[in-house]
N, CA, C and O atoms as CSV, one atom per row, in Angstrom:
chain,resi,resn,atom,element,x,y,z
A,1,ALA,N,N,-14.403,-37.000,33.582
A,1,ALA,CA,C,-13.472,-38.005,34.067
A,1,ALA,C,C,-12.277,-38.087,33.129
A,1,ALA,O,O,-12.416,-37.979,31.910
A,2,LEU,N,N,-11.140,-38.273,33.698
A,2,LEU,CA,C,-9.933,-38.445,32.905
A,2,LEU,C,C,-9.735,-39.937,32.668
A,2,LEU,O,O,-9.589,-40.709,33.616
A,3,ILE,N,N,-9.730,-40.331,31.426
A,3,ILE,CA,C,-9.562,-41.735,31.059
A,3,ILE,C,C,-8.106,-41.941,30.677
A,3,ILE,O,O,-7.562,-41.190,29.867
A,4,HIS,N,N,-7.475,-42.949,31.252
A,4,HIS,CA,C,-6.055,-43.195,31.020
A,4,HIS,C,C,-5.784,-44.283,29.990
A,4,HIS,O,O,-4.682,-44.347,29.446
A,5,ASP,N,N,-6.753,-45.130,29.714
A,5,ASP,CA,C,-6.559,-46.229,28.774
A,5,ASP,C,C,-6.892,-45.773,27.354
A,5,ASP,O,O,-8.020,-45.352,27.101
A,6,PRO,N,N,-5.933,-45.846,26.415
A,6,PRO,CA,C,-6.178,-45.375,25.049
A,6,PRO,C,C,-7.359,-46.049,24.351
A,6,PRO,O,O,-8.126,-45.377,23.662
A,7,GLU,N,N,-7.518,-47.341,24.513
A,7,GLU,CA,C,-8.618,-48.036,23.840
A,7,GLU,C,C,-9.974,-47.640,24.419
A,7,GLU,O,O,-10.950,-47.502,23.680
A,8,THR,N,N,-10.036,-47.459,25.720
A,8,THR,CA,C,-11.283,-47.009,26.348
A,8,THR,C,C,-11.624,-45.600,25.879
A,8,THR,O,O,-12.776,-45.308,25.561
A,9,ALA,N,N,-10.630,-44.739,25.839
A,9,ALA,CA,C,-10.858,-43.367,25.370
A,9,ALA,C,C,-11.342,-43.365,23.928
A,9,ALA,O,O,-12.262,-42.626,23.578
A,10,ALA,N,N,-10.726,-44.189,23.099
A,10,ALA,CA,C,-11.117,-44.255,21.687
A,10,ALA,C,C,-12.569,-44.698,21.557
A,10,ALA,O,O,-13.337,-44.097,20.805
A,11,TRP,N,N,-12.948,-45.743,22.284
A,11,TRP,CA,C,-14.330,-46.230,22.233
A,11,TRP,C,C,-15.296,-45.153,22.705
A,11,TRP,O,O,-16.350,-44.958,22.100
A,12,ARG,N,N,-14.946,-44.449,23.786
A,12,ARG,CA,C,-15.834,-43.408,24.318
A,12,ARG,C,C,-16.015,-42.264,23.326
A,12,ARG,O,O,-17.120,-41.741,23.184
A,13,MET,N,N,-14.953,-41.873,22.643
A,13,MET,CA,C,-15.049,-40.788,21.660
A,13,MET,C,C,-15.961,-41.184,20.503
A,13,MET,O,O,-16.824,-40.406,20.096
A,14,VAL,N,N,-15.774,-42.378,19.980
A,14,VAL,CA,C,-16.627,-42.849,18.881
A,14,VAL,C,C,-18.076,-42.917,19.351
A,14,VAL,O,O,-18.983,-42.510,18.624
A,15,ASP,N,N,-18.298,-43.422,20.547
A,15,ASP,CA,C,-19.657,-43.527,21.088
A,15,ASP,C,C,-20.302,-42.151,21.230
A,15,ASP,O,O,-21.465,-41.974,20.867
A,16,MET,N,N,-19.567,-41.185,21.749
A,16,MET,CA,C,-20.132,-39.843,21.929
A,16,MET,C,C,-20.513,-39.210,20.599
A,16,MET,O,O,-21.584,-38.618,20.470
A,17,VAL,N,N,-19.635,-39.337,19.615
A,17,VAL,CA,C,-19.916,-38.746,18.305
A,17,VAL,C,C,-21.094,-39.453,17.643
A,17,VAL,O,O,-21.998,-38.800,17.121
A,18,ALA,N,N,-21.087,-40.781,17.662
A,18,ALA,CA,C,-22.146,-41.553,16.999
A,18,ALA,C,C,-23.507,-41.354,17.661
A,18,ALA,O,O,-24.527,-41.261,16.979
A,19,ALA,N,N,-23.517,-41.290,18.994
A,19,ALA,CA,C,-24.776,-41.177,19.726
A,19,ALA,C,C,-25.224,-39.731,19.898
A,19,ALA,O,O,-26.367,-39.476,20.276
A,20,GLY,N,N,-24.335,-38.789,19.625
A,20,GLY,CA,C,-24.699,-37.382,19.788
A,20,GLY,C,C,-24.901,-36.991,21.228
A,20,GLY,O,O,-25.811,-36.226,21.550
A,21,GLY,N,N,-24.053,-37.515,22.104
A,21,GLY,CA,C,-24.183,-37.164,23.505
A,21,GLY,C,C,-23.058,-37.718,24.350
A,21,GLY,O,O,-22.285,-38.569,23.909
A,22,ILE,N,N,-22.979,-37.226,25.556
A,22,ILE,CA,C,-21.945,-37.617,26.504
A,22,ILE,C,C,-22.530,-38.654,27.454
A,22,ILE,O,O,-23.603,-38.450,28.022
A,23,LEU,N,N,-21.826,-39.760,27.622
A,23,LEU,CA,C,-22.245,-40.803,28.550
A,23,LEU,C,C,-21.662,-40.479,29.921
A,23,LEU,O,O,-20.446,-40.357,30.065
A,24,THR,N,N,-22.523,-40.338,30.926
A,24,THR,CA,C,-22.062,-39.985,32.265
A,24,THR,C,C,-21.559,-41.216,33.007
A,24,THR,O,O,-21.755,-42.347,32.562
A,25,ALA,N,N,-20.912,-40.983,34.138
A,25,ALA,CA,C,-20.404,-42.076,34.970
A,25,ALA,C,C,-21.534,-42.956,35.488
A,25,ALA,O,O,-21.311,-44.123,35.810
A,26,THR,N,N,-22.744,-42.408,35.571
A,26,THR,CA,C,-23.886,-43.184,36.058
A,26,THR,C,C,-24.661,-43.862,34.937
A,26,THR,O,O,-25.677,-44.511,35.184
A,27,GLY,N,N,-24.181,-43.712,33.700
A,27,GLY,CA,C,-24.820,-44.395,32.582
A,27,GLY,C,C,-25.879,-43.598,31.849
A,27,GLY,O,O,-26.495,-44.109,30.914
A,28,HIS,N,N,-26.102,-42.367,32.249
A,28,HIS,CA,C,-27.059,-41.513,31.542
A,28,HIS,C,C,-26.371,-40.839,30.360
A,28,HIS,O,O,-25.156,-40.647,30.363
A,29,ARG,N,N,-27.148,-40.490,29.370
A,29,ARG,CA,C,-26.580,-39.795,28.215
A,29,ARG,C,C,-27.099,-38.362,28.198
A,29,ARG,O,O,-28.302,-38.119,28.303
A,30,ILE,N,N,-26.170,-37.418,28.065
A,30,ILE,CA,C,-26.514,-36.008,27.959
A,30,ILE,C,C,-26.428,-35.646,26.482
A,30,ILE,O,O,-25.333,-35.600,25.920
A,31,PRO,N,N,-27.573,-35.387,25.845
A,31,PRO,CA,C,-27.550,-35.052,24.421
A,31,PRO,C,C,-26.747,-33.776,24.169
A,31,PRO,O,O,-26.946,-32.767,24.845
A,32,THR,N,N,-25.869,-33.827,23.224
A,32,THR,CA,C,-25.076,-32.655,22.856
A,32,THR,C,C,-24.441,-32.867,21.490
A,32,THR,O,O,-24.213,-33.999,21.064
A,33,ARG,N,N,-24.168,-31.785,20.826
A,33,ARG,CA,C,-23.491,-31.850,19.534
A,33,ARG,C,C,-21.984,-31.875,19.795
A,33,ARG,O,O,-21.448,-30.980,20.449
A,34,ILE,N,N,-21.318,-32.882,19.292
A,34,ILE,CA,C,-19.877,-33.022,19.497
A,34,ILE,C,C,-19.162,-32.447,18.273
A,34,ILE,O,O,-19.175,-33.051,17.200
A,35,ASP,N,N,-18.547,-31.294,18.435
A,35,ASP,CA,C,-17.816,-30.651,17.342
A,35,ASP,C,C,-16.307,-30.769,17.508
A,35,ASP,O,O,-15.570,-30.816,16.523
A,36,THR,N,N,-15.851,-30.815,18.753
A,36,THR,CA,C,-14.415,-30.881,19.011
A,36,THR,C,C,-14.127,-31.897,20.105
A,36,THR,O,O,-14.990,-32.229,20.918
A,37,ILE,N,N,-12.901,-32.376,20.105
A,37,ILE,CA,C,-12.439,-33.303,21.136
A,37,ILE,C,C,-11.123,-32.754,21.667
A,37,ILE,O,O,-10.236,-32.395,20.892
A,38,CYS,N,N,-10.999,-32.690,22.980
A,38,CYS,CA,C,-9.774,-32.210,23.615
A,38,CYS,C,C,-9.046,-33.397,24.233
A,38,CYS,O,O,-9.621,-34.139,25.029
A,39,LEU,N,N,-7.794,-33.570,23.869
A,39,LEU,CA,C,-6.960,-34.610,24.464
A,39,LEU,C,C,-5.891,-33.931,25.311
A,39,LEU,O,O,-5.250,-32.981,24.861
A,40,HIS,N,N,-5.698,-34.413,26.529
A,40,HIS,CA,C,-4.687,-33.842,27.411
A,40,HIS,C,C,-3.305,-34.313,26.973
A,40,HIS,O,O,-3.045,-35.515,26.920
A,41,GLY,N,N,-2.433,-33.385,26.663
A,41,GLY,CA,C,-1.093,-33.722,26.213
A,41,GLY,C,C,-0.094,-33.888,27.339
A,41,GLY,O,O,1.070,-34.202,27.091
A,42,ASP,N,N,-0.532,-33.681,28.582
A,42,ASP,CA,C,0.388,-33.742,29.716
A,42,ASP,C,C,0.286,-35.049,30.498
A,42,ASP,O,O,0.692,-35.112,31.658
A,43,THR,N,N,-0.249,-36.083,29.872
A,43,THR,CA,C,-0.340,-37.387,30.519
A,43,THR,C,C,0.688,-38.327,29.892
A,43,THR,O,O,1.078,-38.134,28.741
A,44,PRO,N,N,1.127,-39.334,30.633
A,44,PRO,CA,C,2.169,-40.230,30.120
A,44,PRO,C,C,1.827,-40.915,28.791
A,44,PRO,O,O,2.723,-41.137,27.977
A,45,ASP,N,N,0.585,-41.248,28.556
A,45,ASP,CA,C,0.198,-41.966,27.339
A,45,ASP,C,C,-0.496,-41.067,26.320
A,45,ASP,O,O,-1.320,-41.545,25.540
A,46,ALA,N,N,-0.180,-39.786,26.315
A,46,ALA,CA,C,-0.880,-38.831,25.449
A,46,ALA,C,C,-0.768,-39.182,23.973
A,46,ALA,O,O,-1.754,-39.083,23.242
A,47,VAL,N,N,0.404,-39.585,23.523
A,47,VAL,CA,C,0.585,-39.900,22.106
A,47,VAL,C,C,-0.189,-41.164,21.743
A,47,VAL,O,O,-0.858,-41.206,20.711
A,48,ALA,N,N,-0.103,-42.184,22.578
A,48,ALA,CA,C,-0.856,-43.424,22.337
A,48,ALA,C,C,-2.351,-43.146,22.355
A,48,ALA,O,O,-3.103,-43.720,21.567
A,49,MET,N,N,-2.783,-42.267,23.251
A,49,MET,CA,C,-4.193,-41.893,23.340
A,49,MET,C,C,-4.642,-41.219,22.045
A,49,MET,O,O,-5.683,-41.569,21.487
A,50,ALA,N,N,-3.865,-40.264,21.575
A,50,ALA,CA,C,-4.218,-39.546,20.349
A,50,ALA,C,C,-4.271,-40.495,19.158
A,50,ALA,O,O,-5.178,-40.405,18.330
A,51,ARG,N,N,-3.318,-41.389,19.072
A,51,ARG,CA,C,-3.305,-42.352,17.962
A,51,ARG,C,C,-4.523,-43.271,18.003
A,51,ARG,O,O,-5.144,-43.530,16.973
A,52,ALA,N,N,-4.861,-43.758,19.183
A,52,ALA,CA,C,-6.004,-44.664,19.316
A,52,ALA,C,C,-7.307,-43.957,18.969
A,52,ALA,O,O,-8.149,-44.513,18.263
A,53,VAL,N,N,-7.477,-42.733,19.461
A,53,VAL,CA,C,-8.701,-41.975,19.183
A,53,VAL,C,C,-8.792,-41.654,17.698
A,53,VAL,O,O,-9.850,-41.814,17.090
A,54,ARG,N,N,-7.696,-41.206,17.116
A,54,ARG,CA,C,-7.683,-40.874,15.679
A,54,ARG,C,C,-8.017,-42.098,14.835
A,54,ARG,O,O,-8.799,-42.008,13.889
A,55,SER,N,N,-7.435,-43.225,15.170
A,55,SER,CA,C,-7.676,-44.460,14.427
A,55,SER,C,C,-9.133,-44.899,14.547
A,55,SER,O,O,-9.765,-45.249,13.550
A,56,ALA,N,N,-9.662,-44.880,15.765
A,56,ALA,CA,C,-11.044,-45.318,15.985
A,56,ALA,C,C,-12.037,-44.404,15.275
A,56,ALA,O,O,-13.007,-44.884,14.687
A,57,LEU,N,N,-11.808,-43.102,15.322
A,57,LEU,CA,C,-12.706,-42.174,14.635
A,57,LEU,C,C,-12.643,-42.386,13.125
A,57,LEU,O,O,-13.668,-42.328,12.445
A,58,GLY,N,N,-11.459,-42.627,12.606
A,58,GLY,CA,C,-11.312,-42.899,11.178
A,58,GLY,C,C,-12.035,-44.167,10.763
A,58,GLY,O,O,-12.711,-44.195,9.735
A,59,GLU,N,N,-11.894,-45.217,11.562
A,59,GLU,CA,C,-12.577,-46.478,11.277
A,59,GLU,C,C,-14.090,-46.317,11.320
A,59,GLU,O,O,-14.814,-47.023,10.619
A,60,ALA,N,N,-14.568,-45.386,12.143
A,60,ALA,CA,C,-16.007,-45.140,12.261
A,60,ALA,C,C,-16.493,-44.129,11.225
A,60,ALA,O,O,-17.648,-43.706,11.261
A,61,ALA,N,N,-15.617,-43.745,10.306
A,61,ALA,CA,C,-15.941,-42.801,9.226
A,61,ALA,C,C,-16.355,-41.428,9.751
A,61,ALA,O,O,-17.192,-40.752,9.153
A,62,VAL,N,N,-15.761,-41.023,10.874
A,62,VAL,CA,C,-16.006,-39.692,11.422
A,62,VAL,C,C,-15.058,-38.723,10.725
A,62,VAL,O,O,-13.855,-38.968,10.649
A,63,ARG,N,N,-15.603,-37.631,10.221
A,63,ARG,CA,C,-14.787,-36.624,9.530
A,63,ARG,C,C,-13.930,-35.881,10.544
A,63,ARG,O,O,-14.436,-35.359,11.538
A,64,ILE,N,N,-12.636,-35.841,10.286
A,64,ILE,CA,C,-11.700,-35.153,11.169
A,64,ILE,C,C,-11.114,-33.975,10.399
A,64,ILE,O,O,-10.621,-34.134,9.283
A,65,ALA,N,N,-11.173,-32.794,11.006
A,65,ALA,CA,C,-10.676,-31.589,10.341
A,65,ALA,C,C,-10.162,-30.612,11.385
A,65,ALA,O,O,-10.519,-30.692,12.560
A,66,ALA,N,N,-9.326,-29.698,10.941
A,66,ALA,CA,C,-8.829,-28.648,11.826
A,66,ALA,C,C,-9.993,-27.751,12.242
A,66,ALA,O,O,-10.934,-27.574,11.469
A,67,PRO,N,N,-9.948,-27.180,13.450
A,67,PRO,CA,C,-11.012,-26.276,13.882
A,67,PRO,C,C,-11.222,-25.148,12.872
A,67,PRO,O,O,-10.267,-24.563,12.361
A,68,GLY,N,N,-12.472,-24.865,12.603
A,68,GLY,CA,C,-12.823,-23.787,11.694
A,68,GLY,C,C,-12.798,-24.149,10.221
A,68,GLY,O,O,-13.095,-23.306,9.375
A,69,SER,N,N,-12.448,-25.388,9.898
A,69,SER,CA,C,-12.347,-25.763,8.484
A,69,SER,C,C,-13.592,-26.455,7.942
A,69,SER,O,O,-13.619,-26.847,6.775
A,70,HIS,N,N,-14.613,-26.611,8.760
A,70,HIS,CA,C,-15.820,-27.303,8.277
A,70,HIS,C,C,-16.899,-26.389,7.904
A,70,HIS,O,O,-17.967,-26.832,7.484
């Protein structure tokens, strides 16, 4: 699903990383290792989305690094 609200996207990213899985639209969790996050840059709020996700992950003490640097 494409999420348009920056705060909702930020919460979902933190939840996925912390819980180690993807929350489906029906409320089920699919266990998976979250190594990367893709943000769509072609949406009107792309910059606000990136800032919100980056801030929320930082507040949750999630390590952020360039691909291949870990």
